[in-house]
PAFI-705231 format. One record per residue: y, x, z of N, C-alpha, C in turn. Coordinates in steps of 0.02 Angstrom, whole numbers, plus 50000, padded with zeros to 5 digits. Example, Ala and Ser with C-alpha at 12.3 -4.5 7.8 and 13.67 -1.06 7.14 Angstrom:
BEGIN
497165066050390497755061550390498355066050390;498885064250354499475068450357500025064550394;
This chain:
BEGIN
516815312753253516535311753187516885316453139;516475319753100516775324453053517095320752996;517545324452959517895321452902517405319252849;516865322852837516375321152784516035314552800;515845313752863515515307452882515995301652877;516615302552895517115297052890517195294952818;517235299652772517295297952701516695294152677;516095296052695515475292652674515455285452697;515675284452762515675277652789516165273352751;516755276052736517265272252699517015270452630;516685275152596516425273752529515885268252531;515445268452579514925263352584515215256552598;515735256252641516055249852656516385246952594;516715251152556517055248852494516545246152444;515975249352437515465247052390515195240252408;515085239052473514855232452496515365227052483;515995228652494516525223752482516575221952409;516515226952365516545225552293515955221352271;515365222452296514775218452277514855211252298;515145210152357515255203352380515745199752336;516275203352316516775200252272516475198352205;516065202752176515745201352111515305195252115;514925194652171514475188952178514845182452182;515405182252221515785176152229516135174252165;516375179352126516735177852065516255175152012;515635177352010515155174851961514965167651975;514905165852040514725159052057515265154052036;515885155952037516425151352019516625151851947;516345156451909516555157451839516175152751793;516505147951760516155143151716515865146451655;516115152451637515875155651576515275160051589;515075160651651514515165051667513875162051639;513425166251616512795163951587512365160751641;512075154651627511665151351678511015155051688;510745153951747510105157051762509565153951719;509075157851696508545154951654508145149751692;507935144251656507555138951690506885141451713;506645138251765505985139851792505455136151751;504995139751719504485136851676503875135051717;503525129451698502905127751735502385133151724;502025134551777501535139951773500825137351780;500735130951796500055128351803499995122051760;499375119951745499265114051704499535107851738;499525107651805499775101751840500525100951831;500895106551821501615106151815501835104451744;501385104751694501575103551625501525096051611;502065092651589502055085451577501585083851519;501255078051522500795076151467501175074751404;500855075851345501165074551280501045067251262;501575063851238501505056851216501185056651148;500575054151145500215053851081500285047151046;500675042551074500775036051043501375036350996;501275039750939501825040550892502025033850863;502675032950853502915026750824502715026250752;502615020150728502425019050658502025012750652;501945010250589501575004050579500835004950593;500504999650616499785000150627499425000750561;498815003350561498435003850499498314997050469;498324996450402498214989950372497514987350385;497464980850390496804977750401496704972450347;496104970650335495944965550286495454960750317;495514954450297495044949450323494344951050298;493844950150339493164951550316492964947050259;492544949650215492304945650159491874939850183;491954934150151491494928550163490824930350132;490294930650169489654932750141489414928050085;489694921950082489484917350029489884918149965;490414922249966490824923249907490454927549856;490524925749792490214929849740490584936449734;490224941949740490524948449729490584949849655;491034954349637491134956049566490484958649536;490084962249575489464965049548488934959649535;489044953649560488574948149549488774943849490;489324945649456489594941449404489634945049337;489524941349285489654943649217490254939849190;490734943349161491344940249135491324940249059;491424934349030491474933748958492054929148942;492244929048878492774924548855492454918448822;492724912648839492504906548804492854906048737;492884900048710493204898948645493954899748652;494214905048619494934906348621495284901648573;495834898648595496204893848554496944895548555;497264894548498497984895648494498364889448516;498934890548547499384885148566500094887148546;500564882848558501254884348537501504890548573;501564895948537501844902148565501394905648614;500744903748618500294906948666499574906148643;499124909348680498404909048666498044907248731;497574902548728497194900548786496524904248785;496384907848840495774911848846495374909448906;494814906048896494394904148953494034910348980;494104911549045493724916849079493104913649108;492524915649084491904912649105491534917549151;491424915449213491054919549262490334916849267;489844921049255489144919149260488814922849317;488464919149359488124922049417487484925549394;487484932149398486894936049380486604939549441;486814937449500486614940949561485964938549591;485674933049567485034930849593485074926749657;485664925149681485734920949740486294915949727;486324910749767486874905949761487474908549798;488054908249765488674910749796489254906149775;489844907549803490414903149793490994906849761;491364903349718492014905549693492514900149712;493084902349740493574897549764494284900249754;494654897249709495354899149701495494902349634;496004906749634496264909649573496024916849563;495814918549503495684925649489496344929449485;496304935949494496874940349481496804943249411;497314942649369497254944549299497854948749279;497734954249242498284958349217498054961849153;498534963749112498384967949054498274975149077;497844978749040497754985849053497754989648986;497984995848991498015000048931497325001948907;496855002648953496155004048938495745001648997;495075001748990494644998549040494795001049111;494855007549119494995010249186495705013049190;496135010549146496825013149143497315009249185;497935010949176498475007749215498605000749190;498844996549235499054989849217499694990149175;499764985349131500354984949088500744978649106;501344979749133501774974149149501544970149209;501804964149215501684959949274501014956449269;500674955349325500044951549325500174944149311;499634940449302499684933349287499964929449346;500394924649331500624919949382500124914249386;500114910749443499644905249452499914898749423;499474894949393499664888649362499244883049393;499574877949418499214872349448499004873749519;498544869549543498314870049612497584871949613;497354874149673496654875749681496224869549674;495604870549650495154864949638494594864449689;494594868849739494064868849788493504873649768;493054875249814492524880149800492034877549747;491814882349706491304880949655490674884649675;490124880949682489484884049701489124886149637;488954892549635488594895249577487884897049596;487404893249569486714895149576486564900849527;485974903449528485804908849482485924906649410;486304910549373486514909149304487014903449299;487264901149355487784895949353488444898849329;488894894549305489524896849275490124893349306;490674896949307491324894149326491844897049278;492384893249267492874895249217493584894549243;494004899449226494724899049238495064900049170;495624896649160495984897049097496574901949103;496604906649056497174911249052497604909348992;498234908549003498704907448948499084913948936;498974916948877499314923148858499904921448812;500494923048836501094921448798501174926448741;501394924148683501544928648627502174932648644;502064938948663502624942848689503124944548634;502934943548570503414944648516503994939748520;503904934348558504444929548567505014932148610;504884937548648505394940448692505774945848656;506414946648671506784952348642506464958848664;506404963648619506074970048636506384973548696;507044972948705507354976348762507144973348829;506924967048829506694963848890505944964948900;505574965848846504844966148848504564973148847;504824977448803504524983848789503794982848767;503684979948707503004978548684502554984648686;501964983948715501504989548727500784987348710;500404991348673499704989548658499294989148722;498844984348724498384983548781497664983148754;497194985248796496484985148776496134978848798;496414975448847496084969448871496354967348939;495934963548975496144960649039495734963549096;496074965449150495734967149213495734960849255;495144958749277495064952349312494724953449379;495064951249432494764951149498494514944049511;493864943049520493634936349538493964934149603;494014927549613494334925149675494034928349738;494474930949780494294933749845493854939949840;493854943249783493464949349774493934955349775;493664961249794494054967349798493894972249742;493434970249697493274974349639493414970149577;493514973449521493734969949460493214970449405;493304966149354492914966149293493394967249235;493124969449179493534970749121493324966249063;493814963149030493674959048972494044962048912;493684964848864494024967648805494404962148768;495044963348756495464958448723496074962148696;495984966148642496544970148617497134965648596;497724968148610498324964448593498944968248614;499464964448631500094967448650500364964048712;500594968148760500894965548821501594968148829;501934965748880502604968048897502554973048954;502774979148941502754984248994503304982949046;503854979949025504394978449072504254971949109;504504971649169504434965649210505114962849227;505134956549243505764953449262505684945849260;506154942349290506104935049292506134931749223;506404935449173506454932549106505804932949067;505314936849093504694938149055504094935649094;503714931149064503064929049091502554930049035;502074934449045501604935848991500914932849002;500734931349065500074928549079500134923249133;499734917949124499654912749176498914911449185;498694909749245497984908549257497904902449303;497374898549290497214892749332496664894749381;496544890349430495984891249476495324890049439;494784892549468494124891549437493884884349447;493514882149397493184875649400492454876749378;492024871949394491324872549376491234871949300;490744875449274490574874949203490854880849164;490634881249101490874886749062490674886448990;
């Protein structure tokens, strides 16, 4: 074997030995960069996406009783307003103008508003007394609930924040739409346990 061929063989052997050493040192080196992960290449290999996101269920509401008077079937007027000690009594008179017999049962929702379609002012009316049972309204029949409006001037201004109001927003019992009763005055924009500005009774027959 010539000297040139001997040198070539030695060089090739050394290169193979060095490659083997590099491979073994990389496998044991904790600082070596990890091999890139194998990505799925077909639809079968891709895991499904969880579409059941956590969160509260959508709100639900009880279905309307078909016998309940809707707000659109009622006309709202005020009966004879009377003054009392530190308050005013306002009869809310509901008249059935819908042409069918329907029912009112329970308490109306009542609050002051800055204007007919404006924001509510302060806390809504609290309930006074107990329910009187359903009232059947034939065509043009009437039912009445009593609202007691407290004279808010009796409260310290810092507790009340006296604010002009245009009247009352009234939800008939079990209705999801409201009626407006013009009744200019003053309400308390602030709320709190020390301030009660409105109280309402359940509806009774008559008006």
